[in-house]
N, C-alpha and C positions, 0 to 999 in steps of 0.2 A: 504494500500500500504506500502511495506517495504522500509525503507531508511537505507542503509548500508554505513558506512564510511570506506574507505581504507586508510591505513597509512603505509608508509615504513620509517624505522628509522635506524640510525647508518650508517656504511659503506655500500656502494652499493655492489652488486654482480651480476653475470650474469643471475640469474633466477628470479629476482623480478617480471619482467613483465610477465613471463610465469606463475608464481604463481597467480598473480592477475587475469590473464586470466582464470585460472582454477576455481577460486572462482566465477568470474563473469559469465562464461558460464553455470555453474551449477545452479546459482541463476536465470538466465534468463530462464532456462528450467522450473523451478518451478514457478517463478513469472515474467511473461513477462513484467509487468509494474514496476518492482523493480527500485528504484532510487539509484544509486551508487554515492557517494560523494568522490571525490579524495582530501584528505587533503594534502596540499602542504608542502613540505620540512619537513616531519616527525612531531614530537611533536611540533615543532616550529609553524607549521600551526594550530595545535589544540589549542595552547596557544593563538595565536594572531588572530585567525579567518580567516585564508586564505584557501580557498578551491575552487574547481570547480566541476560542475556536469559532470559526465562521461556518454557517450553514448555507446551502443553496438558496434558501429563502432570503438570506441577508443581501444577496446580489440582485434580488427582484425589485424593480421599481426605482433603481438608483441611476439609470442612464441619464436622466434629466436633473439629477440632484447635485448641486454644487458642494464644495468642501470635500471632506474625506470622512468616511464612516469609522475609520480607525484612528483619527487624530494625527496631528503632525507637530513637529517642533524643529527649531534650528539648533543644530549641534555643529559649530564651526570645525572644519577639518583641521585647522591649525591647532586646535585644542584637544584633538583626539588622543594625543600621546600624553596629555597632562592628566594627573589624577582627578577623578570625579568625586562625588560625595563619599565621605568616609574613606578617602584615599584610594578608591577603587581604580584598578587598571582597566580603562574603558575598552581597549582593543581585546585584551584577554577575556574580559567579561562577555563581549559580543561573541567571540569564538566559543566560549564555554556554553552560552545559552543556545547557540546554533546547534551544538552537539547534543546538549541536554534535551532539547526539544526534538531531536532526531529528524532534523530538516533535510530534505533532499535538495532544496534550492531556496534561495532568498530572491524574491521579486521586489526590486527597489525602484521606486518612482520619485524623481527629484531633479534638481538643477545641478549647477556646477559643483558646489560644495558636496552635495549628495553623491555625485559621481566619483569624486576624489576618494571619499570614504568607501564607496562600493568597490572601487578598484583595489583599495588597501585590503578589504576583506577577501577579495578574489585572490590577491597575492598571498594572503595568509591561509589559503586552502579551502575557503568556503565556495560553494557553487552559487554563482550570482548571475542574474539576468536583470538588466535595468531598462527603464523607459524614460524618455526625455520630457520632463515636466517643467515648464516655466512660462510665465506670461512674457518674459523678456526675449524669448526666441534666440537665446545666445549660446546654446549648446553646440559644440563642434561635432560634426559628423551627421547632422540631420538638417534638412532644409526647413523643417517646421517642427515646433514643439507643441504638444497639446496644452491648451489653455491660452495660447497666444491669440488666436483669432477671436475668441470670446472677449478677451481684454481689449483687442482692437475695436470690436463693436461698441463696447461700453465707452471707451475713450473718444471714439468718433461721435457717439451720441452726445457726449458732453460738449464737444465742439459745435455740433449741429444746433444744440439748444442755445449756445452762446450767440450764434449768428443773429437771431432775431432781436435779442436785447442789445447787442452791440450796434446793430443798425438803427435801433430806436433811439439810442442815447448818443450816438456819434462818439464812441470811446474806443480806446485800445483795450483789448482783452487778452489776458495771458491764461492759457489752460496748461497747468503743469501735469505732465504725464509720468507714470512710473518708469524707472530705468536709471540706475545709478551709474553703471559702467557702459552700457550699450543703448543705442537709440532706435532699435527696430520698431518698438511699440509706438514711440513718438512719431517716427517717420511715416509709418503706415496710417496711423490715425490722423496725422497732419495732412497727408495727401487726401485721404478719404473725406476728411472734414472740411477741406478747402481752406486750410490755414494759409496766411500770407507769408509768414516767417516760421521756420522750423529750426530749433536749436538742439543739437545733439552732442553727447559727450565726445564723439569721435571727430567732430569738426569744431574746434575752439572758435568762438565768435569774437568779433570786434564790435563793441557797442556803437562805434561811429557808423559802421556798416548797417547795423540794425536801425539806427536812427535815420540814416539816409534812405533806407527802404520805406520807412514810415512816412518821411517827408515826401518821397516820390508819390506815394499813394495819395497823400493829401493834395499835392499839386495837380494830380489827375482828377480831383473831385471826389475821391473815395472818402466817405465820411467816417469809416471805421476800419480797424485792422485787427486781425487775430493772430496771436503767436502760439504755437504748440511748442512747449519747452520741456525737455526731459529734465527730471529732477537732478540728473548728473551733468547737466550742461555746464560748460566751463569757458571762461573768457580766455583770450590769447595770453593776457598778462598772467593769469593764474596757472595756465598750462605750462608756462615757462619756469614756474617755481619748482623747487625740489619737493619731495613728499613731506619732508619735515617742515619746510617753509609754508607749504600749503595748509598743513594741519594746524600750524600755529595761527595762520591768518583766519582760517575758518572758525577757530576756537573763539576768536574775538569778533566774529561777524555778528552784527546786531539783527540781521534779517533771519526770519524763520526758515527760509529756503531761497534758492537762487532766483526764483521767479519774482519774489518781493524786491530783491536787489535790482534786478533788471527793470522792474516796474518803476522803482524810484528814479533810476537813471533816465528812463524814458520821459517821465514827468518833468524832471529838471531840465532836460535838453530840448523838449518839444512843447511843453506847456499843455500837452494833451492829458486828459484824465485816463488813468489806467485802473482796471479792475482785474483781480486775480481769482481764478477758480482752480481748486485742487480736488479732483475726483477721488484721489487717494485709494483706499482699499476697496472701493466699489468696483475697481477694475479687476479685482480678484473674485468678486462675488457673483451671486446669482447662478442661473442655470447655464450649462454649456450651450453654445450655439450649435446648429445642425452640423456645420463643418467639423467642429471639434468632436462631436459625437461619432462621426464617421472615422476620423483619424484615430481616436482613442480605441474604437472597436477593432480597427485593423491592427494597430500597434499591439493591443492586448492579445489578440488572437495569435499574432506572430510570435510574441514572447512565450506564450504557452507552447507553441510548436517547437521552439528552441528547447524548452524543458523536456518535451516528449522525445526529442531527438538526442537529448543529453548533451547539448551544446551550451556550455557555460562560459562566463567571462565576456559577455557581449552586451552592448546596448542595442536595442531595436531602433534603428533610424529610418528616416523617410527621405529618400533621395530620388529625384527625377520621377516622382509619382509612384515609386516602388518602395516596398519595405525591405530593408537590408540589415543584416547583423554587422555591427561595427565594434571592433575590439575595444574593450573598456580601457586598456592601456593607451589607446590612441585618443580617447575622449577626455580622460581625466586631466584637469589642469589647463584646458584650452578654452578660450572664449571665441565665439563666432561674432565678430564685430562688424559694424557697417563700414564698408570701404569708401572713403571720401571720393575715390576715383571710379566707383562702380557705375554701371549704366543707370541704375535707379536714381542715383543722385544727379547725374547729368540730365536725365529726363525730367526730373522734378525741377531742376533749375531752368530747364527749357520752358516750363510752364510759367515762369516768372516768380517762382517762390524763392525767397532768400534764405540762406543758411547763415547769414551774418559773417561770412568769410570774404 
């Protein structure tokens, strides 16, 4: 009899349940008596031994349900070798529980940090299969991550809603989109929402160029402008600083986020009123969109097939509209970032959208 552990780690997203359902339904087709163990609250549950047995009925009705039925938590990879509560050796504890629970495989769903730890467990001898989960779409080795399109829909809707009030009041509006290190979500939502300026972490902005773009719109008779700003957007001046210098500067920054700083600078330089909207965690919430339900079902089924075939140490990726196994060692520690010279950036600039560069 097969015993499979399910684990969801890091930030939640809309399609975690749909993905687990895809894995479980496929496994039940092959192994009707398979035991699926839900490891509670991510790696925290694997470290401290918290789990529950899941039944086929637990996977019924969750295709459209956001969040994760087994909970999640953030356990930074850089702290995995540090002692946990009561001095516990985290890596040793995870391996011990894997063996104590007689698991044949760990199915791990998460983002970049999650994949680093998953690769560590794989190298330590555990059978691991992973799936790419993040609204940031920044996992190397896959064209798309589940949760991304649902988040794009929500962020786009926020920009759509801003359009009417921006036009009514002749103001500059900034919509701050999630994304500390990469700008895929902001880029797609900005294009889809018709933003006039898009600021990404990968393309440091010049505030003078941002102001010039706004002044150009005003000169053309455009009474409002909308900026889609990634929470990790950075100015050219700050991008030139060392990590230590940047950390010190941000520590003394009086603004709650980069959008408020940009908004203040725009007001001072243009005299235009600026309003800021931060959709925040709504971008992670709600039900998954149909696209994500399809992707999650396909990825989940493919992950189960790897287990059936005894192929471990892989992430199930999505490349050129096909599902492919990607070695975990090739994925761990890599970010898929927006290339400033990519065709999507060139095409977006062709539309007249400014990136502040």
